[in-house]
C-alpha positions in Angstrom: 93.1 88.0 92.7 92.4 87.7 96.4 91.0 90.5 98.5 94.2 90.9 100.5 96.4 91.0 97.4 94.4 93.6 95.4 95.4 97.2 96.2 94.3 100.0 93.8 95.2 103.1 95.9 98.4 104.0 97.6 99.9 107.3 98.9 103.7 107.5 98.7 106.3 110.1 99.6 108.7 110.8 96.8 112.1 112.6 97.2 114.3 113.2 94.1 118.0 113.6 94.5 120.0 116.8 94.9 122.3 117.8 92.0 126.0 117.6 92.5 128.0 120.8 92.8 130.2 122.1 90.0 133.9 122.0 90.5 136.1 125.1 91.1 139.3 123.3 90.0 142.2 124.9 88.1 144.6 123.1 85.8 147.9 122.6 87.5 150.8 120.7 85.9 154.5 120.8 86.0 154.6 122.4 82.6 151.6 124.6 83.2 151.5 125.8 86.8 149.0 128.5 86.2 146.5 126.8 83.9 142.9 127.9 83.4 139.7 126.6 85.1 138.9 123.0 84.3 136.2 122.3 86.8 133.6 119.8 85.6 129.8 119.9 86.1 128.0 118.1 88.8 125.7 115.2 88.0 121.9 115.6 88.2 120.0 114.2 91.1 118.1 111.0 90.6 114.5 111.0 89.3 111.5 109.2 90.6 110.1 107.4 87.5 106.9 105.5 86.9 107.2 102.5 84.5 104.4 100.5 83.1 104.5 96.7 83.6 101.8 94.6 81.9 102.6 91.7 84.3 101.4 93.7 87.3 97.7 93.8 88.3 97.8 95.6 91.6 99.7 98.2 93.6 100.3 95.8 96.4 104.1 96.0 96.2 103.8 99.7 97.1 101.4 99.3 100.1 104.3 99.1 102.6 106.8 101.2 100.7 105.7 104.7 101.8 109.0 106.6 101.2 111.0 106.5 98.0 114.2 108.5 97.8 116.4 108.8 94.7 120.2 109.2 94.8 122.1 112.5 94.9 124.3 113.6 92.0 128.1 113.5 92.4 130.1 116.7 92.2 132.2 117.6 89.2 135.9 117.1 89.2 139.1 118.3 87.5 139.8 118.0 83.8 136.2 118.9 83.1 135.0 115.5 84.5 131.3 115.4 84.9 129.9 114.1 88.1 127.8 110.9 88.0 124.1 111.3 88.0 122.2 110.2 91.1 120.5 106.8 90.9 116.9 106.9 89.7 114.1 105.1 91.5 111.9 103.3 89.0 108.5 102.4 90.3 106.9 99.6 88.2 103.1 99.9 88.1 100.2 98.2 86.4 98.8 99.6 83.2 96.0 102.0 84.0 97.8 103.7 86.9 97.1 107.4 87.4 99.3 109.7 89.5 98.0 112.7 91.3 99.4 115.3 93.6 98.3 114.3 97.1 97.7 117.9 98.3 95.8 119.4 95.3 94.5 116.2 93.7 95.8 117.5 90.3 96.3 114.9 87.6 99.9 114.4 86.7 100.3 111.4 84.5 98.9 108.1 83.5 100.5 104.8 82.5 98.8 102.9 79.7 101.5 101.0 77.9 104.0 98.3 78.8 107.4 99.8 79.3 106.1 103.4 79.2 108.2 105.6 81.5 107.2 109.0 83.0 109.3 111.1 85.3 107.1 111.7 88.3 109.5 113.8 90.4 112.5 115.4 88.7 115.9 115.4 90.2 117.8 118.6 90.9 120.1 119.8 88.1 123.8 119.6 88.6 125.8 122.8 89.1 128.1 124.1 86.4 131.8 124.0 86.9 134.0 127.1 86.9 135.0 126.4 83.3 131.6 127.8 82.2 132.3 131.2 83.8 135.6 132.2 82.3 135.5 135.3 80.0 138.0 137.4 78.3 138.1 139.7 81.3 137.7 137.0 84.0 140.0 134.2 83.1 140.3 132.6 86.5 136.8 132.3 88.1 137.1 130.9 91.5 133.5 129.9 91.8 131.1 127.3 90.5 127.4 126.6 90.8 126.0 124.4 93.6 123.7 121.7 92.6 119.9 122.3 92.7 118.0 120.7 95.5 115.7 117.8 94.8 112.0 117.9 95.1 109.8 116.3 97.8 106.1 115.6 97.6 103.4 113.1 98.4 101.8 111.4 95.5 98.6 109.3 95.1 98.7 106.4 92.7 95.3 105.1 91.6 94.7 102.0 89.5 92.0 102.0 86.9 91.7 98.5 85.5 92.1 98.3 81.7 89.2 96.1 80.5 87.1 96.0 77.4 83.8 95.3 79.2 82.8 96.5 82.7 80.0 94.9 84.6 77.7 97.4 86.3 75.0 96.4 88.7 73.7 96.3 92.2 75.0 93.7 94.6 73.7 90.2 93.8 72.9 91.0 90.2 74.9 88.0 89.1 78.0 89.7 87.9 80.5 87.4 89.5 78.6 84.3 88.4 78.5 85.5 84.8 82.3 86.2 84.9 83.0 82.7 86.3 80.9 81.1 83.5 82.3 83.2 80.6 85.9 83.0 81.7 88.4 81.1 83.8 88.2 83.7 86.6 87.1 82.4 90.0 85.5 85.3 91.9 83.9 84.8 95.3 80.2 84.0 94.8 77.5 83.9 97.5 73.8 84.9 98.0 74.5 88.0 100.1 75.5 91.6 99.2 79.1 92.7 98.6 80.5 89.2 98.1 82.8 90.9 95.6 85.1 93.3 97.4 87.7 93.8 94.7 87.5 93.9 90.9 88.1 90.7 89.1 89.3 90.3 85.5 88.5 87.5 83.1 89.3 86.8 79.4 86.1 85.9 77.5 86.7 83.8 74.4 84.8 84.6 71.2 84.8 83.0 67.8 87.9 82.6 65.6 90.4 82.9 68.5 89.1 86.4 69.3 88.6 87.5 72.9 88.0 90.4 75.1 88.6 91.3 78.8 85.7 91.6 81.2 85.9 93.2 84.6 83.6 92.4 87.5 83.3 95.7 89.4 82.1 95.5 93.0 78.4 96.3 93.4 77.1 99.8 93.2 74.3 101.0 95.5 72.2 104.1 95.2 74.3 107.0 96.5 77.6 105.4 95.6 78.9 108.6 94.0 78.5 110.2 97.4 80.6 107.6 99.1 77.9 105.2 100.2 78.6 101.5 100.3 81.8 100.5 98.5 80.8 101.7 95.0 82.7 105.0 95.1 86.0 103.2 95.7 85.6 101.2 92.5 83.6 103.6 90.2 86.9 104.8 88.7 87.6 101.4 87.3 84.6 101.8 85.0 86.2 104.9 83.4 88.6 102.6 81.6 86.1 100.2 80.1 85.1 100.5 76.5 81.7 99.0 76.9 79.4 98.9 80.0 77.3 95.8 80.6 74.4 96.7 82.9 73.0 93.8 84.8 69.6 93.7 86.4 67.9 90.5 87.7 64.6 89.5 86.1 62.9 89.5 89.5 63.7 93.1 90.1 60.6 95.1 91.1 61.2 97.6 88.3 64.0 96.8 85.8 63.8 100.1 84.0 64.0 102.1 87.2 66.9 100.0 88.5 68.8 100.6 85.2 68.2 104.4 85.5 69.4 104.4 89.1 72.6 102.7 88.0 72.9 105.1 85.1 72.4 108.1 87.4 75.2 106.9 89.7 77.6 106.9 86.7 76.3 110.3 85.6 76.9 111.8 89.0 80.3 110.3 89.3 81.5 111.2 85.8 79.1 112.4 83.0 81.6 111.2 80.3 80.7 107.7 81.2 77.3 108.2 79.5 79.1 108.3 76.1 80.2 104.7 76.4 78.5 101.9 74.6 75.9 100.2 76.8 74.3 96.7 76.8 71.6 95.6 79.2 71.6 91.9 80.4 68.5 90.7 82.3 70.0 88.1 84.6 68.5 85.0 86.3 66.0 84.8 83.4 65.4 81.1 84.1 63.1 82.4 86.9 60.7 83.8 84.3 58.8 82.0 81.5 58.5 83.2 78.0 55.2 85.0 78.6 56.8 87.1 81.4 59.8 87.9 79.3 57.6 89.1 76.5 55.7 91.4 78.8 59.0 92.8 80.2 60.4 93.6 76.8 57.8 96.2 76.3 59.0 98.1 79.4 62.7 97.9 78.9 64.9 100.9 78.0 65.9 101.4 74.4 69.3 99.8 74.1 70.6 96.3 73.2 69.0 93.9 75.7 69.5 90.2 76.2 68.0 87.7 78.7 70.6 85.5 80.2 70.9 82.8 82.8 74.4 82.0 84.0 73.1 79.0 85.9 71.4 77.5 82.9 73.9 79.0 80.5 71.3 80.4 78.2 71.6 83.6 76.2 75.3 83.7 76.7 76.2 83.4 73.0 73.8 86.2 72.2 75.4 88.3 75.0 78.9 87.8 73.7 77.8 88.7 70.2 76.2 92.0 71.4 79.3 92.8 73.4 81.6 92.0 70.5 79.5 94.2 68.2 79.7 97.1 70.6 83.4 96.7 71.0 83.9 96.6 67.2 82.0 99.9 66.9 84.4 101.4 69.5 87.5 100.5 67.4 
């Protein structure tokens, strides 16, 4: 998933269709020149609909489609003929897409299943034909309802990646390297901060044909919840992860402090994230000998911890076992 092709935020203008007008027609035949009202109803205006598509991973296809307009309903006709409904506009989106009102920021819906459909903007109702308004004392109503107007509004679509395990760590913590070793994903890797500019997904194989999805989230920095760095843009992806894998390099000045800084960023962004299962991986452990690791273990926070080296490929089986155990507890 290249940087230019990953889009997880779009703002679009949605306009549903106007309903068709009801008909004011009266039955007129050679044998019945003064027949009663037979005006049909107008068709409803087209909806704007979100539809989940498991084959989509990005909102790129909507980046340059800013205005979406559904079709108008057709008017009713004689012989109680119902007008055709306006054409709906179906927006296919990746699973994990959340829709919000652009003005208020209010949550409107989320798409989590393939094929799931949600009406984002409702089309206007069609008007009733004059046949609906006849009574015992008013047998020839010469009026019908107009169609209701459609609705217009700006919507924000945000993608929150659906992954089992989310990697949480500062830039250069080794997240991309780990993902590349455990899966077939090929994220950009370099020895400078913010190599990863978009989330990357990879499928991690476990024993007996079991597997789970891991997401490499771009590096968080202290103050990310306030919009510093690029962390705020991607913190929302962590909301979807079942298990959070915190990654801190073994050569960090203070592993416990770095872990708590990361944890605090998640707390400030969304306190509910603290209820997720957590595992701590001490990366680049090939840089420390057994004596140093033993000393470090005494200072580590109280959660499942594993020392790993993506370069030497050590500790990875233990890491996958811990993650699978945490995921199994989530089910």
